[in-house]
C-alpha positions as CSV (number, residue, x, y, z in Angstrom):
1,M,-0.1,-0.1,-0.2
2,V,2.7,2.7,0.9
3,C,4.9,1.9,-2.2
4,H,1.7,1.7,-4.3
5,F,0.8,5.1,-3.0
6,I,4.7,6.9,-2.9
7,Y,4.4,5.9,-7.0
8,L,0.9,7.1,-7.5
9,K,2.3,10.3,-5.4
10,A,5.5,11.0,-7.7
11,I,3.2,10.4,-10.4
12,F,0.7,12.8,-9.9
13,E,2.7,15.4,-8.7
14,R,4.9,15.3,-12.0
15,S,1.7,14.7,-14.3
16,V,0.2,18.4,-12.2
17,G,3.8,20.2,-12.5
18,R,4.0,19.8,-16.0
19,S,-0.3,20.6,-17.3
20,Q,-1.0,23.0,-14.6
21,T,-0.4,25.9,-16.7
22,S,-2.0,24.3,-19.9
23,S,-4.8,23.1,-17.9
24,S,-5.5,26.2,-15.6
25,S,-9.0,27.1,-17.2
26,R,-10.5,23.6,-17.2
27,V,-9.8,22.8,-13.7
28,Q,-11.6,26.2,-12.6
29,G,-14.7,25.7,-14.7
30,E,-16.6,22.4,-14.5
31,G,-18.8,22.8,-17.5
32,G,-18.5,22.1,-20.9
33,N,-15.9,19.0,-21.4
34,A,-16.0,17.9,-17.8
35,P,-16.8,14.3,-16.9
36,P,-20.1,14.2,-14.7
37,Y,-17.7,12.7,-11.5
38,A,-16.0,15.6,-11.4
39,G,-16.8,16.6,-7.8
40,S,-15.7,14.6,-4.9
41,V,-18.0,11.7,-3.4
42,Y,-16.3,11.7,0.1
43,V,-17.7,15.5,0.7
44,E,-21.1,13.8,0.2
45,R,-20.2,10.9,2.4
46,P,-18.8,11.7,5.5
47,A,-19.8,8.8,7.0
48,M,-16.8,7.2,5.5
49,A,-13.9,6.2,7.5
50,T,-10.6,7.2,5.8
51,T,-6.8,6.9,6.4
52,T,-4.7,9.5,6.4
53,A,-2.7,7.7,3.3
54,D,-6.2,7.5,1.8
55,R,-7.2,11.0,2.6
56,R,-3.8,11.9,0.5
57,M,-4.8,10.0,-2.5
58,I,-8.1,11.4,-2.6
59,K,-6.6,15.0,-2.5
60,L,-4.0,14.1,-5.0
61,A,-7.0,12.2,-7.3
62,M,-9.1,15.6,-6.7
63,S,-6.2,17.8,-8.1
64,A,-5.3,16.3,-10.8
65,P,-6.0,18.3,-14.3
66,Y,-8.9,17.0,-16.9
67,L,-8.3,16.4,-20.1
68,E,-10.0,18.0,-23.4
69,R,-11.4,15.6,-25.8
70,D,-8.4,16.7,-28.0
71,E,-5.7,16.3,-25.7
72,E,-7.1,13.3,-24.6
73,Q,-7.2,11.9,-28.3
74,A,-3.7,12.8,-28.9
75,L,-2.5,11.6,-25.2
76,A,-4.0,8.1,-26.4
77,Q,-2.2,8.0,-30.1
78,A,1.0,8.5,-28.2
79,W,0.2,5.6,-26.2
80,K,-1.1,3.5,-28.8
81,N,1.1,4.3,-31.2
82,N,4.5,5.1,-29.9
83,K,4.3,3.2,-26.5
84,D,4.7,6.9,-24.8
85,Q,4.5,5.8,-21.1
86,E,4.2,9.2,-19.6
87,A,1.0,9.3,-22.1
88,R,-0.8,6.5,-20.5
89,N,0.3,8.0,-17.2
90,R,-1.4,11.6,-18.3
91,I,-4.6,9.3,-19.2
92,A,-4.5,7.4,-15.8
93,M,-3.9,9.8,-13.7
94,A,-6.4,12.6,-15.1
95,H,-9.3,9.9,-14.4
96,M,-8.0,8.9,-11.0
97,R,-11.0,10.3,-9.6
98,L,-13.4,7.9,-11.4
99,V,-11.6,5.3,-9.6
100,V,-11.8,6.8,-6.2
101,S,-15.7,7.7,-6.8
102,M,-15.9,4.0,-8.5
103,A,-14.6,2.6,-4.7
104,G,-16.3,4.7,-2.5
105,K,-19.7,2.6,-4.0
106,F,-18.2,-0.6,-2.5
107,R,-17.2,0.7,1.0
108,N,-20.6,-1.4,2.5
109,F,-18.3,-4.7,1.8
110,G,-16.1,-3.8,4.4
111,L,-12.5,-3.7,2.6
112,P,-10.0,-1.0,2.9
113,L,-10.6,1.6,0.6
114,G,-7.2,1.8,-0.1
115,D,-7.3,-1.6,-1.3
116,L,-10.6,-0.7,-3.6
117,V,-8.5,2.2,-5.2
118,Q,-5.2,0.3,-5.8
119,E,-7.6,-2.5,-7.8
120,G,-9.2,0.3,-9.3
121,Y,-6.2,1.7,-10.4
122,I,-5.0,-1.6,-12.2
123,G,-8.6,-1.6,-14.0
124,L,-7.8,1.7,-15.6
125,L,-4.3,1.0,-16.5
126,E,-5.8,-1.9,-18.0
127,A,-8.1,0.0,-19.7
128,A,-5.4,2.7,-20.6
129,A,-3.5,0.1,-22.6
130,R,-6.6,-1.4,-25.0
131,F,-8.3,2.2,-25.4
132,E,-8.4,2.6,-29.4
133,P,-9.0,6.3,-29.8
134,E,-10.0,5.9,-33.3
135,R,-13.4,4.5,-31.9
136,Q,-14.3,8.3,-31.3
137,V,-15.6,7.6,-27.2
138,R,-14.6,9.3,-24.1
139,F,-11.9,7.4,-22.0
140,S,-14.0,7.6,-19.0
141,T,-16.9,5.7,-20.9
142,Y,-14.2,3.0,-21.7
143,A,-12.4,2.7,-18.3
144,S,-15.4,2.6,-16.0
145,W,-15.9,-0.7,-17.0
146,W,-12.7,-2.4,-16.4
147,I,-12.6,-0.3,-12.8
148,R,-15.7,-2.1,-12.2
149,A,-14.9,-5.3,-13.4
150,S,-11.4,-5.6,-11.3
151,I,-12.9,-3.8,-8.1
152,Q,-15.8,-6.4,-8.5
153,D,-13.0,-9.3,-8.8
154,Y,-11.3,-8.1,-6.1
155,V,-14.0,-7.8,-3.5
156,L,-15.1,-11.4,-4.9
157,R,-11.9,-12.5,-3.7
158,N,-11.3,-10.9,-0.6
159,W,-14.9,-10.5,0.7
160,S,-15.2,-14.0,2.2
161,I,-12.5,-17.1,2.8
162,V,-15.2,-19.0,0.9
163,R,-15.1,-17.8,-3.4
164,G,-18.6,-17.4,-4.5
165,G,-20.2,-16.0,-7.4
166,T,-18.2,-17.4,-9.9
167,S,-21.0,-17.0,-12.5
168,S,-22.0,-13.8,-14.2
169,A,-25.4,-14.6,-12.7
170,Q,-24.0,-15.1,-9.4
171,K,-21.9,-12.0,-9.7
172,A,-25.2,-10.0,-10.5
173,L,-26.7,-11.9,-7.3
174,F,-24.3,-10.8,-5.2
175,F,-23.6,-6.7,-5.6
176,N,-27.5,-6.6,-6.3
177,L,-29.2,-8.5,-4.0
178,R,-28.8,-5.9,-1.0
179,R,-30.3,-3.1,-3.1
180,L,-33.0,-5.4,-4.7
181,R,-34.2,-6.0,-1.5
182,A,-34.2,-2.9,0.0
183,R,-36.0,-1.7,-2.6
184,L,-38.8,-4.3,-2.6
185,A,-38.8,-3.8,1.2
186,R,-39.6,-0.1,0.5
187,G,-42.4,-0.6,-1.9
188,D,-44.0,-3.7,0.5
189,T,-43.7,-3.5,4.2
190,H,-45.6,-6.8,4.1
191,L,-43.6,-8.7,1.7
192,T,-42.5,-12.4,2.9
193,A,-38.7,-13.3,3.3
194,E,-39.8,-15.8,0.7
195,A,-42.0,-13.4,-1.6
196,M,-38.9,-11.4,-2.0
197,H,-36.1,-14.2,-2.5
198,Q,-39.0,-15.1,-5.3
199,E,-38.8,-11.6,-6.6
200,I,-35.2,-11.2,-6.7
201,A,-34.6,-14.4,-8.6
202,A,-37.2,-13.7,-11.2
203,A,-35.6,-10.0,-12.2
204,L,-31.6,-11.5,-12.2
205,G,-32.7,-15.0,-13.6
206,V,-31.2,-17.3,-11.1
207,S,-32.6,-19.8,-8.8
208,T,-34.6,-18.8,-5.5
209,A,-32.0,-21.3,-3.7
210,D,-29.9,-19.5,-5.0
211,V,-30.9,-16.1,-3.9
212,R,-31.9,-17.8,-0.5
213,T,-28.2,-18.9,-0.3
214,M,-26.6,-15.6,-0.9
215,D,-29.0,-13.6,1.5
216,A,-28.2,-15.9,4.4
217,R,-24.0,-15.3,3.4
218,L,-24.7,-11.7,3.2
219,S,-26.5,-11.7,6.6
220,S,-23.7,-13.1,8.3
221,S,-19.6,-12.8,8.4
222,D,-16.9,-15.8,8.5
223,V,-16.1,-17.2,12.0
224,S,-13.2,-18.5,13.0
225,L,-13.3,-22.2,14.4
226,Q,-10.5,-21.1,16.7
227,A,-12.8,-18.6,18.2
228,P,-13.4,-18.8,21.7
229,I,-16.2,-19.8,23.5
230,S,-17.3,-19.2,27.2
231,S,-19.1,-21.9,29.2
232,A,-21.1,-21.5,32.0
233,E,-18.7,-23.1,34.2
234,G,-15.5,-20.5,33.2
235,E,-13.9,-22.7,31.1
236,S,-13.0,-21.3,27.7
237,S,-12.6,-23.7,24.4
238,N,-13.0,-22.8,20.5
239,R,-15.6,-23.8,18.0
240,L,-13.4,-26.5,16.7
241,D,-13.5,-28.8,20.2
242,F,-17.4,-29.2,19.2
243,L,-16.9,-30.1,15.8
244,T,-17.8,-34.1,15.2
245,S,-16.4,-36.3,13.1
246,D,-18.2,-39.3,11.4
247,A,-14.9,-41.3,10.7
248,P,-14.3,-44.3,12.9
249,L,-12.4,-43.5,16.2
250,P,-8.5,-44.3,16.1
251,D,-9.1,-48.0,17.7
252,E,-11.5,-49.1,15.2
253,Q,-9.5,-48.1,12.4
254,A,-6.8,-50.1,13.7
255,E,-9.2,-53.1,14.9
256,G,-10.4,-52.9,11.5
257,S,-7.0,-52.9,9.9
258,I,-6.1,-55.9,12.0
259,D,-9.2,-57.8,11.1
260,G,-9.2,-57.2,7.7
261,E,-5.4,-58.0,7.1
262,R,-6.0,-61.3,9.3
263,R,-9.2,-62.0,7.0
264,H,-7.0,-61.8,4.3
265,H,-4.5,-64.2,5.0
266,W,-7.3,-66.5,5.9
267,L,-9.1,-66.6,2.6
268,Q,-6.1,-67.2,0.8
269,A,-5.2,-70.1,2.5
270,A,-8.8,-71.5,2.0
271,L,-8.6,-70.5,-1.8
272,G,-4.8,-72.4,-1.6
273,Q,-7.3,-75.4,-0.5
274,L,-9.1,-76.0,-4.0
275,N,-7.8,-77.6,-7.6
276,E,-7.1,-75.2,-10.7
277,R,-10.7,-75.6,-11.9
278,E,-12.6,-74.6,-8.5
279,M,-10.5,-71.6,-8.3
280,K,-11.0,-70.4,-12.2
281,I,-14.8,-71.0,-11.2
282,I,-14.6,-69.4,-7.7
283,R,-12.6,-66.1,-8.6
284,A,-14.8,-66.0,-12.2
285,R,-18.1,-66.0,-10.2
286,R,-17.3,-65.2,-6.5
287,L,-14.3,-62.4,-6.8
288,A,-14.3,-60.7,-10.0
289,E,-15.7,-57.4,-9.9
290,N,-18.3,-58.4,-12.5
291,G,-19.4,-62.3,-11.6
292,A,-19.1,-64.3,-15.1
293,T,-22.4,-66.5,-15.3
294,L,-22.9,-70.4,-15.3
295,E,-23.3,-70.5,-19.2
296,E,-20.1,-68.4,-20.4
297,L,-18.0,-70.5,-17.8
298,G,-19.5,-73.9,-19.2
299,A,-18.7,-72.5,-22.4
300,V,-15.3,-71.7,-21.6
301,L,-14.4,-75.0,-19.4
302,G,-16.3,-77.6,-22.2
303,I,-18.9,-78.4,-19.7
304,S,-22.5,-77.8,-18.8
305,K,-23.7,-75.1,-16.5
306,E,-25.3,-77.1,-14.3
307,R,-22.1,-79.3,-13.7
308,V,-20.1,-75.5,-13.3
309,R,-23.1,-75.1,-10.6
310,Q,-21.8,-78.0,-8.8
311,I,-18.6,-77.5,-9.3
312,E,-19.2,-74.2,-7.6
313,N,-21.1,-75.4,-4.9
314,R,-18.4,-78.0,-3.6
315,A,-15.8,-75.4,-3.7
316,L,-17.6,-72.5,-1.9
317,E,-18.0,-76.1,0.8
318,K,-14.2,-76.5,1.0
319,L,-13.7,-72.6,1.6
320,R,-16.4,-72.9,5.0
321,A,-14.7,-75.9,6.1
322,V,-11.4,-74.1,6.2
323,L,-12.4,-70.8,7.4
324,V,-14.5,-72.6,10.0
325,G,-11.5,-74.4,11.1
326,K,-9.8,-71.3,11.6
327,T,-12.0,-69.2,13.5
328,T,-15.7,-69.4,14.4
329,D,-16.4,-66.2,14.7
330,F,-15.1,-65.2,11.2
331,A,-17.3,-68.0,9.6
332,Y,-20.3,-65.9,11.4
333,A,-19.4,-62.8,11.0
């Protein structure tokens, strides 16, 4: 934050110093070609808490000179054709007030203003790099889309530790839910929560379940599992202590592993008592993932399916006799 602010301050002072004489009339006259965001947004919103660094950045942004349409076009051509970094910086610095204005609209998400401005500045530089002056549109109109997209992406990535709003519909829901909910509440005070969710879902083209889930997320904040909880007895614990697991207990896991290994050895020993044909039938019928049919085995072995069934039953009796001799508990498990 500090390094980025020093960089902005240096460019601001250099740009303002070089353009102060040629642009003094534009700074004094706010009509004509002055963009609609010329005024300081933060005078109108005194409740927004800002740090000293934020206030200095805002002051520098608001003191930057405006650009006339012809001057803006010339600078854009210089950057596009000659890669003039100074021209790009002058365009960007002249529109930093737009970044500050749009960043202020996202303060309700609880993120630092300085971070929002920096993300907006990244979008502003991206817009300056992609701007096509031959289309004869003002740079502020084009840059506003990139600034808003950059800030919105930052908010989605940092508002919660759980990433949300990955699709365009989800992003629209995230950034418009509060506004639509407030508008509906003002229009009809007797509107139920479910009816409100249905109205919002229809307006944004999402499901009611998505609106309900997003409303719950926006109505609460992330809670750390390490957050302390005080009990009535005065004992201190955290939320992690109250989470239950469906996994087996350690002693149950050890017991299952030992028993499984023991049963595997017993089964291998029992299979060793079978002859080659019995082993082949048992493996194909009982141990394969997709067991073969009696007809299929009869065709392979050259015998009838009834004979295959008889051999299979005899092999199973052999296995049962061996395993019962190993342990009675295993035979009836």
